[in-house]
C-alpha positions in Angstrom: -21.7 -5.3 -37.0 -25.1 -4.0 -37.6 -27.6 -2.2 -35.8 -31.5 -2.0 -37.0 -33.2 0.7 -35.1 -36.9 0.2 -35.1 -39.4 2.5 -35.8 -41.9 3.7 -34.2 -40.2 3.7 -31.0 -40.0 5.5 -27.5 -42.4 8.3 -26.4 -46.0 7.8 -27.6 -48.8 10.8 -27.8 -50.2 10.3 -24.3 -46.5 10.1 -22.8 -45.4 13.4 -24.6 -48.4 15.2 -23.5 -48.1 13.8 -19.6 -44.1 14.8 -19.9 -45.1 18.5 -21.5 -47.9 18.8 -18.8 -45.5 18.3 -16.1 -42.7 20.8 -17.6 -45.1 23.5 -18.2 -46.8 23.0 -15.0 -43.1 23.3 -13.4 -42.4 26.3 -15.2 -45.8 28.3 -14.8 -46.8 27.5 -11.2 -43.3 26.8 -9.8 -41.8 24.1 -7.7 -42.6 22.0 -6.3 -45.5 20.3 -8.0 -46.7 17.1 -6.6 -47.2 14.3 -9.0 -49.2 11.1 -8.1 -47.2 7.9 -9.1 -44.8 8.3 -11.6 -45.5 10.5 -14.3 -44.4 7.8 -16.7 -42.6 4.5 -16.0 -39.4 5.6 -16.7 -36.5 5.9 -14.2 -34.4 8.8 -16.3 -37.7 10.9 -16.9 -38.8 10.2 -12.8 -35.2 11.5 -11.9 -35.0 14.4 -14.3 -38.0 15.8 -12.9 -37.0 15.3 -9.5 -34.5 17.4 -10.3 -36.6 20.1 -11.6 -38.8 20.1 -8.5 -41.3 17.4 -8.9 -42.3 15.2 -6.0 -43.8 12.0 -6.7 -45.8 10.7 -3.8 -47.9 7.4 -3.9 -50.6 8.9 -1.1 -52.5 12.2 -1.3 -51.9 12.5 2.5 -48.2 13.2 1.5 -49.3 16.2 -0.5 -49.9 19.4 1.6 -53.3 21.1 1.6 -53.9 23.4 -1.3 -50.9 22.6 -3.1 -50.6 21.8 -7.3 -50.6 18.4 -8.1 -50.7 16.3 -11.4 -52.3 13.0 -12.2 -49.8 10.7 -14.0 -50.3 9.2 -17.7 -51.9 6.1 -16.2 -55.2 7.2 -14.9 -56.7 7.4 -11.6 -59.9 6.4 -9.7 -63.0 8.7 -8.9 -62.0 8.3 -5.1 -58.6 9.7 -5.8 -60.3 12.9 -7.7 -62.5 13.2 -4.6 -59.8 13.4 -2.0 -57.8 15.8 -4.1 -60.8 18.0 -3.8 -61.0 17.5 -0.1 -57.7 18.6 0.4 -58.5 21.7 -1.8 -55.3 20.5 -4.4 -55.1 22.3 -7.8 -55.1 19.5 -10.0 -54.1 19.0 -13.5 -55.0 15.5 -15.2 -52.5 14.3 -17.6 -54.2 11.0 -18.3 -53.7 9.6 -21.5 -57.0 10.1 -23.6 -56.6 6.2 -24.5 -56.6 5.2 -20.8 -59.9 7.8 -20.3 -61.5 5.8 -23.2 -61.5 2.6 -21.0 -62.7 4.3 -18.0 -65.9 5.8 -19.9 -66.5 2.3 -21.1 -66.2 0.7 -17.5 -68.8 3.2 -16.3 -71.0 2.5 -19.3 -71.1 -1.0 -18.9 -71.4 -0.7 -15.1 -74.4 1.5 -15.6 -76.1 -1.0 -17.9 -75.3 -3.6 -15.4 -72.6 -6.0 -16.9 -70.0 -7.8 -15.0 -67.1 -6.4 -16.4 -63.8 -8.5 -17.0 -60.5 -6.3 -16.9 -57.6 -7.8 -18.6 -54.5 -6.7 -17.0 -51.7 -6.9 -14.6 -52.6 -6.8 -10.9 -50.9 -3.7 -9.3 -50.3 -1.6 -12.2 -51.2 1.8 -12.0 -53.5 2.0 -14.7 -55.5 -1.0 -13.7 -55.9 0.3 -10.1 -57.4 3.5 -11.3 -59.4 1.9 -14.1 -60.8 -0.6 -11.6 -61.9 2.3 -9.2 -64.4 3.3 -11.4 -66.6 0.7 -10.8 -64.9 -2.1 -8.3 -68.4 -3.7 -7.3 -68.8 -4.9 -11.1 -65.1 -5.7 -12.0 -63.2 -8.7 -12.4 -59.4 -8.4 -13.0 -58.4 -11.5 -15.5 -54.5 -12.0 -15.8 -54.4 -15.3 -17.8 -56.6 -18.0 -19.8 -56.8 -20.2 -16.7 -58.4 -17.5 -14.7 -61.4 -17.3 -17.3 -62.3 -20.9 -16.5 -62.7 -19.9 -12.9 -64.7 -17.0 -13.1 -68.2 -16.9 -11.5 -70.4 -14.1 -12.7 -74.0 -13.7 -11.8 -75.5 -13.5 -15.5 -73.5 -15.1 -18.4 -75.7 -13.2 -20.8 -74.5 -9.6 -19.0 -70.5 -9.9 -19.3 -68.2 -7.3 -20.9 -64.8 -7.1 -21.1 -62.0 -4.6 -21.3 -58.2 -4.3 -21.5 -54.9 -2.6 -19.9 -53.7 -0.3 -22.8 -50.3 -1.7 -22.9 -50.6 -5.7 -22.6 -49.2 -7.8 -25.3 -51.7 -8.0 -28.2 -51.0 -11.7 -28.4 -51.7 -12.1 -24.8 -54.7 -10.3 -24.7 -55.9 -12.2 -28.1 -55.7 -15.4 -26.4 -57.5 -14.3 -23.1 -60.1 -12.8 -25.1 -60.7 -15.9 -27.0 -61.0 -17.8 -23.9 -63.7 -15.2 -22.8 -65.6 -15.5 -26.0 -65.6 -19.4 -25.6 -66.8 -19.1 -22.1 -69.3 -16.1 -22.2 -70.5 -16.2 -26.3 -72.3 -13.0 -25.6 -69.9 -11.3 -24.2 -69.8 -7.6 -25.1 -66.8 -5.6 -26.1 -65.9 -1.9 -26.7 -66.4 -1.1 -30.7 -62.4 -0.4 -30.7 -59.9 -2.4 -28.8 -58.4 -0.8 -26.0 -54.9 -1.6 -26.6 -53.4 1.7 -27.7 -51.7 2.2 -31.1 -48.3 2.7 -29.9 -48.3 -0.5 -27.8 -49.6 -2.4 -30.8 -47.0 -0.5 -33.0 -44.1 -1.3 -31.4 -44.9 -4.6 -30.7 -45.4 -5.1 -34.6 -42.0 -3.7 -35.1 -40.1 -6.0 -33.0 -42.2 -9.3 -34.5 -41.2 -8.0 -37.8 -37.7 -7.2 -37.7 -36.7 -10.0 -35.1 -36.3 -12.3 -37.9 -33.6 -10.7 -39.3 -31.5 -10.2 -36.0 -29.9 -12.2 -33.2 -29.9 -10.2 -30.4 -32.8 -7.5 -29.4 -32.4 -4.5 -27.0 -35.4 -2.8 -25.5 -34.8 0.5 -23.4 -37.0 1.0 -21.3 -37.5 0.6 -17.5 -38.7 -2.6 -15.4 -41.7 -1.1 -14.3 -43.0 -0.5 -17.8 -45.4 -2.8 -18.8 -45.4 -2.2 -22.6 -41.4 -2.4 -22.4 -41.4 -6.0 -20.8 -43.9 -6.6 -23.2 -41.2 -6.0 -26.2 -38.7 -8.2 -24.3 -41.1 -11.0 -24.1 -42.3 -10.9 -27.8 -38.5 -10.9 -28.8 -38.1 -14.1 -26.6 -41.3 -15.5 -28.0 -39.5 -15.0 -31.3 -36.5 -17.2 -30.3 -34.0 -14.0 -29.6 -31.6 -13.2 -27.2 -33.3 -9.8 -25.5 -32.8 -7.5 -22.7 -34.6 -4.7 -21.0 -32.0 -1.8 -20.3 -32.7 1.4 -18.5 -29.5 2.9 -20.5 -25.8 2.5 -22.2 -25.1 1.9 -18.3 -26.9 -1.8 -18.5 -25.2 -3.0 -21.2 -22.9 -6.1 -21.1 -20.2 -6.7 -24.0 -20.7 -10.1 -23.5 -24.0 -9.9 -25.2 -22.9 -9.3 -28.5 -20.4 -12.5 -28.9 -21.1 -14.0 -32.1 -24.1 -11.3 -32.9 -23.7 -10.0 -36.3 -27.1 -8.2 -36.3 -29.2 -6.7 -33.8 -32.3 -4.4 -33.1 -32.9 -1.6 -31.0 -36.1 -0.5 -29.9 -37.6 1.3 -26.9 -40.8 1.4 -24.8 -43.5 4.1 -25.1 -42.1 6.0 -22.1 -38.3 5.7 -22.9 -36.5 8.9 -24.0 -34.7 9.3 -27.4 -31.6 10.3 -26.0 -31.4 6.9 -23.9 -31.7 4.9 -27.4 -28.9 7.3 -29.2 -26.6 6.5 -26.0 -26.6 3.1 -26.7 -26.2 3.3 -30.5 -23.3 5.6 -29.9 -21.5 2.9 -27.4 -22.2 0.2 -29.8 -20.7 2.2 -32.8 -17.9 3.2 -31.0 -17.1 -0.3 -29.1 -18.1 -2.6 -32.2 -17.6 -0.4 -35.2 -21.5 -1.2 -36.1 -23.1 0.5 -38.7 -26.8 1.5 -38.3 -30.1 1.2 -40.5 -33.4 2.7 -39.5 -36.2 0.5 -40.1 -39.6 2.4 -40.4 -42.7 -0.2 -39.9 -45.4 2.2 -39.4 -45.7 6.2 -39.4 -47.4 7.8 -36.4 -48.8 10.9 -36.5 -51.0 10.9 -33.0 -51.1 14.2 -30.8 -53.2 14.9 -27.6 -54.0 18.2 -26.5 -53.1 19.7 -23.2 -55.8 19.1 -20.4 -58.2 22.4 -19.7 -56.5 23.0 -16.6 -53.1 23.7 -17.9 -54.6 25.4 -20.8 -56.3 28.0 -18.5 -52.7 28.7 -16.8 -51.1 29.8 -20.4 
Protein backbone atom coordinates (compact mmCIF):
# COMPACT_ATOMS: atom_id res chain seq x y z
CA UNK A 1 0.00 0.00 0.00
CA UNK A 2 1.08 3.57 -0.67
CA UNK A 3 0.17 6.72 1.27
CA UNK A 4 0.27 10.05 -0.53
CA UNK A 5 0.62 12.76 2.08
CA UNK A 6 -0.95 15.92 0.67
CA UNK A 7 0.70 19.30 1.12
CA UNK A 8 -0.34 21.85 2.08
CA UNK A 9 -2.43 20.36 4.91
CA UNK A 10 -3.23 21.13 8.51
CA UNK A 11 -2.76 24.40 10.35
CA UNK A 12 -3.16 27.65 8.42
CA UNK A 13 -1.67 30.99 9.47
CA UNK A 14 -4.88 32.07 11.21
CA UNK A 15 -5.07 28.89 13.29
CA UNK A 16 -1.37 29.10 14.15
CA UNK A 17 -1.86 32.68 15.33
CA UNK A 18 -4.96 31.85 17.41
CA UNK A 19 -3.31 28.87 19.09
CA UNK A 20 -0.17 30.88 19.84
CA UNK A 21 -2.38 33.62 21.32
CA UNK A 22 -4.11 31.23 23.70
CA UNK A 23 -0.89 29.49 24.68
CA UNK A 24 0.84 32.80 25.46
CA UNK A 25 -2.23 34.16 27.25
CA UNK A 26 -2.29 31.20 29.64
CA UNK A 27 1.46 31.44 30.24
CA UNK A 28 1.45 35.24 30.70
CA UNK A 29 -1.85 35.88 32.50
CA UNK A 30 -2.14 32.51 34.20
CA UNK A 31 -5.20 30.25 34.17
CA UNK A 32 -8.04 30.43 33.81
CA UNK A 33 -8.24 32.18 30.45
CA UNK A 34 -11.80 32.17 29.13
CA UNK A 35 -12.34 31.66 25.39
CA UNK A 36 -15.49 32.70 23.56
CA UNK A 37 -16.37 29.61 21.50
CA UNK A 38 -13.82 26.94 20.63
CA UNK A 39 -10.44 28.53 19.81
CA UNK A 40 -10.50 26.51 16.56
CA UNK A 41 -12.86 23.74 15.49
CA UNK A 42 -10.77 20.78 16.57
CA UNK A 43 -11.58 18.39 19.42
CA UNK A 44 -7.94 17.56 20.21
CA UNK A 45 -6.83 21.21 20.34
CA UNK A 46 -9.76 22.17 22.58
CA UNK A 47 -9.20 19.29 25.00
CA UNK A 48 -5.45 20.02 25.14
CA UNK A 49 -6.07 23.64 26.11
CA UNK A 50 -8.72 22.66 28.66
CA UNK A 51 -5.96 20.68 30.35
CA UNK A 52 -3.79 23.82 30.45
CA UNK A 53 -6.46 26.04 32.01
CA UNK A 54 -8.56 27.37 29.13
CA UNK A 55 -12.30 27.58 29.77
CA UNK A 56 -14.45 27.60 26.63
CA UNK A 57 -17.79 29.38 26.85
CA UNK A 58 -20.64 30.15 24.45
CA UNK A 59 -22.09 32.93 26.61
CA UNK A 60 -20.16 35.83 28.15
CA UNK A 61 -22.45 35.71 31.18
CA UNK A 62 -20.48 32.57 32.08
CA UNK A 63 -17.29 34.65 32.33
CA UNK A 64 -16.73 36.28 35.75
CA UNK A 65 -16.54 40.09 35.70
CA UNK A 66 -12.97 41.34 35.26
CA UNK A 67 -11.61 38.04 33.89
CA UNK A 68 -9.25 37.43 30.97
CA UNK A 69 -11.03 36.56 27.72
CA UNK A 70 -9.85 35.50 24.28
CA UNK A 71 -11.99 35.76 21.16
CA UNK A 72 -11.60 32.70 18.90
CA UNK A 73 -10.25 32.65 15.35
CA UNK A 74 -13.77 32.75 13.84
CA UNK A 75 -14.55 36.36 14.74
CA UNK A 76 -17.28 37.96 16.84
CA UNK A 77 -20.00 40.55 16.44
CA UNK A 78 -19.84 44.15 17.74
CA UNK A 79 -22.51 43.19 20.28
CA UNK A 80 -20.17 40.64 21.86
CA UNK A 81 -17.34 43.19 22.00
CA UNK A 82 -19.65 45.61 23.80
CA UNK A 83 -20.78 42.92 26.20
CA UNK A 84 -17.14 42.15 27.02
CA UNK A 85 -16.52 45.83 27.75
CA UNK A 86 -19.55 46.00 30.02
CA UNK A 87 -18.27 43.00 32.00
CA UNK A 88 -14.83 44.67 32.28
CA UNK A 89 -13.11 41.72 30.64
CA UNK A 90 -9.51 41.95 29.44
CA UNK A 91 -10.17 40.85 25.86
CA UNK A 92 -7.56 39.53 23.45
CA UNK A 93 -8.81 39.27 19.86
CA UNK A 94 -7.46 36.20 18.06
CA UNK A 95 -9.77 36.63 15.06
CA UNK A 96 -8.13 35.52 11.82
CA UNK A 97 -7.24 38.63 9.77
CA UNK A 98 -8.94 37.10 6.74
CA UNK A 99 -12.19 36.91 8.70
CA UNK A 100 -11.69 40.50 9.86
CA UNK A 101 -11.40 41.46 6.18
CA UNK A 102 -14.92 40.10 5.56
CA UNK A 103 -16.26 41.99 8.60
CA UNK A 104 -14.83 45.25 7.29
CA UNK A 105 -16.34 44.62 3.86
CA UNK A 106 -19.74 44.04 5.49
CA UNK A 107 -19.52 47.34 7.37
CA UNK A 108 -18.47 49.21 4.21
CA UNK A 109 -21.29 47.81 2.06
CA UNK A 110 -23.86 48.42 4.80
CA UNK A 111 -22.83 52.07 5.12
CA UNK A 112 -23.27 52.45 1.36
CA UNK A 113 -26.84 51.17 1.55
CA UNK A 114 -26.33 47.73 -0.03
CA UNK A 115 -28.28 44.58 0.71
CA UNK A 116 -25.49 42.12 1.53
CA UNK A 117 -25.82 38.45 0.57
CA UNK A 118 -23.58 36.39 2.82
CA UNK A 119 -22.84 32.97 1.32
CA UNK A 120 -22.26 30.57 4.18
CA UNK A 121 -23.60 27.97 6.60
CA UNK A 122 -26.23 28.90 9.16
CA UNK A 123 -25.04 28.56 12.75
CA UNK A 124 -21.32 28.61 11.95
CA UNK A 125 -19.41 30.82 14.41
CA UNK A 126 -17.89 32.86 11.58
CA UNK A 127 -21.26 33.51 9.94
CA UNK A 128 -22.83 34.59 13.25
CA UNK A 129 -20.00 37.06 13.86
CA UNK A 130 -20.08 38.49 10.34
CA UNK A 131 -23.86 38.94 10.27
CA UNK A 132 -23.62 40.75 13.58
CA UNK A 133 -21.79 43.61 11.84
CA UNK A 134 -24.90 44.62 9.87
CA UNK A 135 -27.84 42.34 10.71
CA UNK A 136 -30.42 44.69 9.22
CA UNK A 137 -28.62 44.73 5.84
CA UNK A 138 -27.52 41.09 5.52
CA UNK A 139 -29.22 37.96 4.18
CA UNK A 140 -27.66 34.49 4.59
CA UNK A 141 -27.59 32.47 1.36
CA UNK A 142 -26.84 28.74 1.63
CA UNK A 143 -27.74 27.43 -1.85
CA UNK A 144 -28.40 28.30 -5.47
CA UNK A 145 -32.12 27.72 -4.90
CA UNK A 146 -32.13 30.27 -2.08
CA UNK A 147 -30.92 32.93 -4.55
CA UNK A 148 -34.09 32.48 -6.61
CA UNK A 149 -36.25 33.19 -3.56
CA UNK A 150 -34.47 36.40 -2.54
CA UNK A 151 -36.40 39.62 -2.13
CA UNK A 152 -34.36 42.82 -1.92
CA UNK A 153 -35.30 46.48 -1.75
CA UNK A 154 -33.21 47.54 -4.77
CA UNK A 155 -31.79 45.11 -7.34
CA UNK A 156 -29.09 47.64 -8.24
CA UNK A 157 -27.76 47.84 -4.65
CA UNK A 158 -26.80 44.23 -3.90
CA UNK A 159 -23.38 42.95 -2.81
CA UNK A 160 -22.15 39.48 -1.82
CA UNK A 161 -19.59 38.19 0.67
CA UNK A 162 -18.61 34.63 1.58
CA UNK A 163 -17.66 32.62 4.62
CA UNK A 164 -13.90 32.01 4.40
CA UNK A 165 -14.05 28.20 4.69
CA UNK A 166 -16.51 27.28 1.93
CA UNK A 167 -16.04 24.86 -0.92
CA UNK A 168 -14.70 26.99 -3.77
CA UNK A 169 -16.86 25.09 -6.27
CA UNK A 170 -20.04 25.44 -4.21
CA UNK A 171 -19.42 29.14 -3.63
CA UNK A 172 -18.76 29.74 -7.33
CA UNK A 173 -22.04 28.06 -8.28
CA UNK A 174 -23.98 30.28 -5.86
CA UNK A 175 -22.07 33.38 -7.01
CA UNK A 176 -22.89 32.55 -10.64
CA UNK A 177 -26.58 32.35 -9.75
CA UNK A 178 -26.37 35.66 -7.86
CA UNK A 179 -24.72 37.35 -10.87
CA UNK A 180 -27.42 35.96 -13.11
CA UNK A 181 -30.18 37.26 -10.85
CA UNK A 182 -28.47 40.58 -9.99
CA UNK A 183 -26.21 41.59 -12.93
CA UNK A 184 -25.03 44.74 -11.14
CA UNK A 185 -24.02 42.89 -7.95
CA UNK A 186 -20.99 44.32 -6.15
CA UNK A 187 -18.23 42.06 -4.89
CA UNK A 188 -15.01 42.51 -2.89
CA UNK A 189 -11.95 43.13 -5.10
CA UNK A 190 -10.42 39.89 -3.80
CA UNK A 191 -12.44 36.78 -2.96
CA UNK A 192 -13.22 36.00 0.67
CA UNK A 193 -12.47 32.25 0.69
CA UNK A 194 -9.10 32.04 2.43
CA UNK A 195 -5.87 30.95 0.75
CA UNK A 196 -5.51 27.89 3.00
CA UNK A 197 -9.02 26.65 2.29
CA UNK A 198 -8.44 26.99 -1.46
CA UNK A 199 -5.00 25.35 -1.34
CA UNK A 200 -6.16 22.32 0.65
CA UNK A 201 -9.14 21.85 -1.67
CA UNK A 202 -6.89 22.14 -4.72
CA UNK A 203 -4.57 19.45 -3.34
CA UNK A 204 -7.48 17.04 -2.82
CA UNK A 205 -8.80 17.64 -6.35
CA UNK A 206 -5.41 17.02 -7.95
CA UNK A 207 -4.23 14.05 -5.88
CA UNK A 208 -7.61 12.27 -5.75
CA UNK A 209 -7.10 11.09 -9.33
CA UNK A 210 -4.29 8.82 -8.13
CA UNK A 211 -5.95 7.20 -5.10
CA UNK A 212 -8.88 4.98 -4.13
CA UNK A 213 -9.33 6.33 -0.59
CA UNK A 214 -9.04 9.75 1.09
CA UNK A 215 -8.62 10.27 4.83
CA UNK A 216 -9.19 13.80 6.10
CA UNK A 217 -7.93 14.49 9.61
CA UNK A 218 -10.20 17.03 11.28
CA UNK A 219 -13.23 17.37 13.55
CA UNK A 220 -16.85 17.01 12.49
CA UNK A 221 -17.63 20.66 13.32
CA UNK A 222 -14.78 21.93 11.13
CA UNK A 223 -16.35 23.46 8.02
CA UNK A 224 -13.16 23.41 5.93
CA UNK A 225 -12.46 19.76 6.90
CA UNK A 226 -15.99 18.73 5.89
CA UNK A 227 -15.46 20.42 2.52
CA UNK A 228 -12.30 18.36 1.89
CA UNK A 229 -14.20 15.12 2.47
CA UNK A 230 -17.07 16.29 0.24
CA UNK A 231 -14.70 17.21 -2.59
CA UNK A 232 -13.10 13.76 -2.47
CA UNK A 233 -16.53 12.11 -2.61
CA UNK A 234 -17.49 14.36 -5.54
CA UNK A 235 -14.36 13.01 -7.28
CA UNK A 236 -15.78 9.49 -6.88
CA UNK A 237 -13.51 8.42 -4.03
CA UNK A 238 -14.26 6.80 -0.71
CA UNK A 239 -13.53 9.43 1.94
CA UNK A 240 -13.70 9.69 5.71
CA UNK A 241 -13.34 12.59 8.13
CA UNK A 242 -11.57 11.41 11.29
CA UNK A 243 -10.50 13.09 14.51
CA UNK A 244 -7.47 10.81 14.72
CA UNK A 245 -6.09 7.30 14.55
CA UNK A 246 -8.75 5.98 16.95
CA UNK A 247 -11.40 6.50 14.25
CA UNK A 248 -9.65 4.39 11.60
CA UNK A 249 -11.44 1.22 10.50
CA UNK A 250 -9.14 -1.40 8.96
CA UNK A 251 -11.97 -2.53 6.66
CA UNK A 252 -11.62 0.76 4.75
CA UNK A 253 -8.34 -0.46 3.26
CA UNK A 254 -9.66 -3.61 1.57
CA UNK A 255 -8.58 -3.50 -2.10
CA UNK A 256 -6.92 -0.09 -1.59
CA UNK A 257 -3.53 0.25 -3.25
CA UNK A 258 -3.06 4.00 -2.80
CA UNK A 259 -4.65 6.43 -0.36
CA UNK A 260 -4.31 10.11 0.38
CA UNK A 261 -4.09 11.66 3.83
CA UNK A 262 -4.75 15.35 4.30
CA UNK A 263 -5.91 17.54 7.17
CA UNK A 264 -8.22 20.48 7.66
CA UNK A 265 -6.80 23.88 8.56
CA UNK A 266 -7.47 23.38 12.28
CA UNK A 267 -6.00 19.87 12.62
CA UNK A 268 -2.57 19.41 14.30
CA UNK A 269 0.20 17.64 12.39
CA UNK A 270 0.84 15.12 15.20
CA UNK A 271 -2.61 13.62 14.56
CA UNK A 272 -1.72 13.18 10.88
CA UNK A 273 1.57 11.47 11.77
CA UNK A 274 -0.21 9.12 14.19
CA UNK A 275 -2.45 8.00 11.31
CA UNK A 276 0.52 7.56 8.97
CA UNK A 277 2.38 5.49 11.59
CA UNK A 278 -0.65 3.28 12.18
CA UNK A 279 -1.19 2.53 8.49
CA UNK A 280 2.52 1.95 7.92
CA UNK A 281 2.75 -0.52 10.79
CA UNK A 282 -0.47 -2.39 9.97
CA UNK A 283 -0.27 -2.45 6.16
CA UNK A 284 3.45 -2.09 5.43
CA UNK A 285 2.69 1.13 3.57
CA UNK A 286 5.24 3.43 1.96
CA UNK A 287 4.81 7.20 2.14
CA UNK A 288 5.13 9.82 -0.57
CA UNK A 289 4.82 13.52 0.25
CA UNK A 290 3.25 15.43 -2.64
CA UNK A 291 3.46 19.23 -2.51
CA UNK A 292 0.84 21.01 -4.62
CA UNK A 293 1.52 24.55 -3.41
CA UNK A 294 3.92 26.22 -0.97
CA UNK A 295 2.58 28.44 1.83
CA UNK A 296 4.57 31.24 3.46
CA UNK A 297 1.79 33.22 5.18
CA UNK A 298 2.27 34.45 8.75
CA UNK A 299 0.02 36.66 10.91
CA UNK A 300 1.31 38.86 13.72
CA UNK A 301 -0.01 38.57 17.27
CA UNK A 302 -2.79 41.01 18.26
CA UNK A 303 -1.76 44.25 19.96
CA UNK A 304 -3.51 43.29 23.23
CA UNK A 305 -1.17 40.32 23.60
CA UNK A 306 1.97 42.09 22.41
CA UNK A 307 1.52 44.65 25.19
CA UNK A 308 1.83 41.85 27.75
CA UNK A 309 5.04 40.35 26.41
